[in-house]
N, C-alpha and C positions, 0 to 999 in steps of 0.2 A: 505494498499500500504506498503511495507516494503522497499520501494527504499532510499538510501543514498540521500541526498539533501545538499545545502549549508548549511541548517540551523543546519547541524550535523558536521559542521566542521569549526574549529576556522581558518581563513584565514587570519586574520590582520596581515600585513608586510610578509607574506608569500612568499617562490619560487615556483609559481605555475606551473607544467604542465598543459597548457590548451589543452587536445585533441578537436580540430575542426573538423567540419563536411563540410571542404572546398574542397571536389572532385569536382571542377569546372573547367572544361578546358576551352581554350584561342576560340574563332572563331574570325578571321580578325585581332588577337592581343587585342581582349577584350573578358573579362570573359562575357561568354555564358547568366549566369544567377546569380544574387548576393542574390537571397532569403535566401541560407544557411549561407551567411554571414550576411545578414541583421537580421536574426532571431538570432543570437547566441549577438548581439550589448547589449541586458538586462545583459547576464552574465557577458560579458568583463567589462561594464559599474560598476557592483556590484562589482568585485574584484579588478577595479583600484579606487574606494571608501575605499577600507579597504586596501588600500597601498601595494596591492601585486606587484611583480616583476611576471609580466607574459610572459610565454615561449608558444607558439604557435605550436602546431605539427598536421601535416595532411600528406594526402596523395593525390594525384591529376593524375586521369587516369591508365593508365596501360604501364608504360615505360619499364617492364620488368628487371628491375634491371639496366637501362640505362639513361645517364643524356638525356633530352629532352628538348629541348630549351622552344618550346610552353608548357610544362607541370611545369614550373618553379613557383613557389609560389610570384614571384615579383609583377605580379599584383594584387594578393590577399592582399599583404600587402601595396600597395599603395591605392587600394578601402579601405581599412580597417582604414588607416591613416584619410582619408576623414571622414570616418563616425563616427570615435573615437573623430574626430579634434585635433588629437595629432601623430606627425611621429612613425610610427611603424619600428621599426629596422629589416632590412632584411639580415639573414645569408645565406652562401654558401652551408652549409651543414645543417644536423640535429644531427650529433654526432661530435666528436674530440674534439681537442684542443681549437679551435677558438670559438665553442659554449662552452665549459666550461668556457674561460675567460671572453667571453661576460656578461655570467649569472653572474657571480660573481661581476662584476662590476655595474651592473644595481641597478638602484634607485628605490623606491616605486612609484607605477604608471607608470612605463614604459613598454613596449611590445615589445616581440621581434618576429619575423614570421622565423622559422625553415624553410630549403629547403624540398622540396618533399619527404618523406622519403621512396617512393616507387624506388627512385634513387638507392636504396641498395637490393639486391635481398632477404637478410635476411629478409626483412620484411614480405612479403606474405608467406615465411616459418614459420612463428611466432619462429625466431630464438631465443632462451633463453637470449643466451650471447648478442645479438645486442639490445634487449629489455632492459638489464641492462644498457647499455650505453645510453641509451634513456633517463633514467631517473636520471643520475648522476647528482648530485648538486641541484636536485629538494627536494623541503621539502612535498608535496603533489599533488595529480591529480585531475584536475576537468573535467570531462568527458561529453561533450558535443555534440561527434560524433554519436548521435540516427543513421544516415542512415547507420553506420558502425558496428552497435553494435551486429550484427550477423556475423561479420567477425572473424576468429582465425588467426590475425596476430600478429606480433611484436608490434604495435603501438595501439592496441586495448586489446587483452587479455595479449599480453607480458607484457607490463608496469602494467598492475594492479595487475600482480602476485607480483611486487616489492616495489608497494608502496600505501599508502593509499589513497582511492579516493573517491569521490562523484558525484552523478551526477549535470551537469549545469542546469540553466533554461529551457532552450532549450529543454534538454533531458526529462527533469521532464515534462514540457506542453505535448510533444509527448505522451510518455509513459502512463500519466494518461488519457488522452483523448481516446487513443485506447482503452485501457483497460476499460473505461467506455463503450465503443461504443458495445464492446463484452459482456458487462454484460447486455447492454439492447436490445438486438438484439430482433426484434419481426418477426414473418415470415408470409409468404416465406420469405427466406434468399437468396440470389441471387448474387455470384461471377462472375465477369466478370475477366477474366484475357488475357493479352494481350503481347505485347513488344518485343524485341529481347533476352533479358536476361533469357535464359530459367534456365540456372544454379542458379539463383537467384528464378525461381517460380516452377519447375518440383517436387522438391522433398517436395512441400507445399502441391500440389494439392490432393497428397490423403488423408490428413488431412484436408483439406478444403471440400473435398467433403462428408465427414464425418459429418460435423456442418453444412454445405449447402444444402438447398433443390436442386439447381442447379448451374452447375460450367459452364460458357460459355468462350469458349476459341476461341483465335485470333492470329494474327500476328507469331512469332516465335516460340511461344508454340504450336498453333495448327499443324505449319510445323512440329514440333517434333514428334507429334502426327501420322500425316501422314507419315513421314519417318520411324517411326516403325512398322506402319501397310503394308509397302513396297507399296505405292503409289508412283506414279513418281513425283518427284515435281523439277525435274530438277536443275535448278541452285539458288533453293529457299534457302533463309537462313534458317541454322540450326546451333545452336552452339553446338559441339562435345566434347569441354573440359570444365571443371570448373574452374574458376579463383581460388578458395581455395583449392591448393593442401595439405594444412596441414589439411583441415577439410573434404574433401572428396574423394581427389584423384582424377586422369584423368580418366574417365571414359565414356564408350560409352553410348550415349544418348539413343540409341534403348534397351540398357540393363535397363537403369534407365525407361524408358517409359513402359517397358515389367514390371518390378517389381511393377510398380504403377498399371498396369492392369492385374495381377495376380489374385487378391483378387475380384473376380466377386461378391461376394455376397454384396460389399460394392461400387463397381464402375461399371456402364454400359453404356460403351461408344459408343456415336451415330455416326456410320459410314455409309456409302451409302447403301439405301436399309433397312435400320433400322429409318429413319425419322419418320416414324408413331407412334413410340414408344417413342417420346420425353417426352409424358405426363409423362411416367414410369422411365426416365433416369434422371443421375444428372452430367454427362459430356458430352456436347454437343459441336461437332464439326462443322465449317463451313459447308453448302450444295454447296456454290458455291463460285467465287473467282474472283477477278481480277489479270489479270496476265500481264506482260511485254513481249511481242514477238517482238524481233527485234525494240525496241524503242516505239512499238504501245501498247496501253491497249486494254484488251479484256475478257470479262465476260466469264468465263466457269463453267458449272457445276462438281462435286466433279466425277462424273461416265467420265468426259473426260478428267481427268489428264493423262490417259495413251495414248491419242489419240495424243498427240503434244509434242514435243521436242523444246530445247533450250529457257526456258521460265523462267519468275521469279515469285512466286507467292507474291504480293505487297498489296493485301488487300482482306477483306473479299467483297463477292459479294452482290448483291441488293437483293436475294431470302433470304440470311442469314440474311441481315439488318431488313428484314419486319419480321422473323422468332424470331430474337432477341428482338425485339421492343415489339412484342405479350408476350412474356416470361416477359419482365421486366414490362410491365405494372400491373401485379401481385404481384410485391416486395412490401414489407413493411420494407425490409433493404436491401440495395446492397452496396458490397464492389466491388473497380475498381480499377486494376491494371492495367496499360500497353495500348498502343494504338492498335488498331485493323489490322496496315497495315502500310506502310512507308508514314505517315502524311504530312513529309517534301515536298512531291510532291504532289500539290493539286488534281491532277487527282487520287491519291489513298490515299486522306482522307477522304474519305464519309463514312467508317465503322465508323471511329473514332470519327468523327463529328455527326453520328448519336447517339452515345453512350454518348457525350459530351450533346448535342440537350436535351435528355431526363434526365442526371442530371442536367441541366440547370431548369428544370420546376418541378422537385422532390422534394417533400416538407418532406418524410420521413426520416427516419434514412438511412443516406449515407456517405461514406468515400473514398475520392479519394487520390489515392497512388503512389509515385514514380516520380522520375524525368522527366522521359518521359509524363508521363500523365500531369506534369505542365507545360511543354515545349508547350505540344499540347494547352492546356487553354490560355497561353500566346500567341499563335500564333493565336487562332479564337473566343477568348473572353478574359475576364477578370476573375481574380483567385475571385475577391469578390462577384461573381454571384454563387458562390457555398458554399454548406455546409462545415462541416470542411475537408481541406486537408492536408495530411501527404507527407511532402518533402520527406520520406524514402520508400523505396519497398521493399528490401527483408527483412529487420528490422520488419517491420510492417507484411508482411507476416507470419513471425515466431510468431508472438505475438499471432494474429488471428487465426490462426492454433494450437494453444495451446504448441509450441515449445518455451523453454526457449531460451531467447537471449545469446549469446556467453559470453557477458560480464557481465551477471547478476549476477552470483556468486561473482563478486567483487564489486558489486553496492548495494547488498541488507543488510539489518540490520541484 
């Protein structure tokens, strides 16, 4: 591994810009999940012990360049103060005179939390002048934002262009264990892809299909394929634009899926009337669904999608659950990213819970990836009952599909 780590940087008494992975939103005024903070405590304690002046930078949610009260980092600073047993100073911006003044006055071991960098529209555009402002007064960067390492933003690739950087302990752990799993893949290797964030998954599916024996899809990913295939999905969720304007541009999801399916030699998409060919295919769509029709749930087959209007696909159906279980029983390595449906509603959680149940008893090489999958586990089980879990979705997808993370050119020796 050629990753630059804390062992490669003399951080003693330095002013450190700590790029944190604290993309954690509030629910009813409280942080929805603190794992991404908890996992970074070892790095922060290491820096405090080295008498560093620590300036924490992160983004939260998607405020589109506007100040949103519920997306401020105030709660993050408060929780972090408890975990570190010392006050974390909270600032009202991430750039500007106030930041410069406070940073200059810091003493060794003190910690500052900057405001949500996405309150500035320049962040997601990877604006270089804005990136320069973010590193003013800093000596070096410790990058621990593994879940955002695939982003081309001012606070990821931008800051790394202008200051020496190394990976933090959390980043190092995620990267090391994920690459280890890739090196130790045993076949059959099965990938399960779901969740709502198509922009973090669709571009990786083509590569995943080349290294996996089977790719099972559900959730918003399945909706995207159905949408491209001109199925009637009514009001079902489909993500049509991409969050990374600087990385991919705004693109029609139909065109993206069409590009993926254009290479028929590599991908054989199972659609209705083709289900008998599952054993010879490696991307498999659900064959039935649980839908919401006027507030009532109903199971319908894929061939019934054109016979009903005003509905939303909310989960994979019972026939698909059975089919997916039978396929999974044959696996020796499994990679799972994203729920199969809207699991927050119990009546639409059965598909996701079926995969969860399989993973709980599975004793082979397995990896559960992404924030939504972790939330699913927290709701229905306990994280300690499962094999290695990654808190990152898109970043892990990139690595396992052979794509280099956007930040890696700056973090390699």
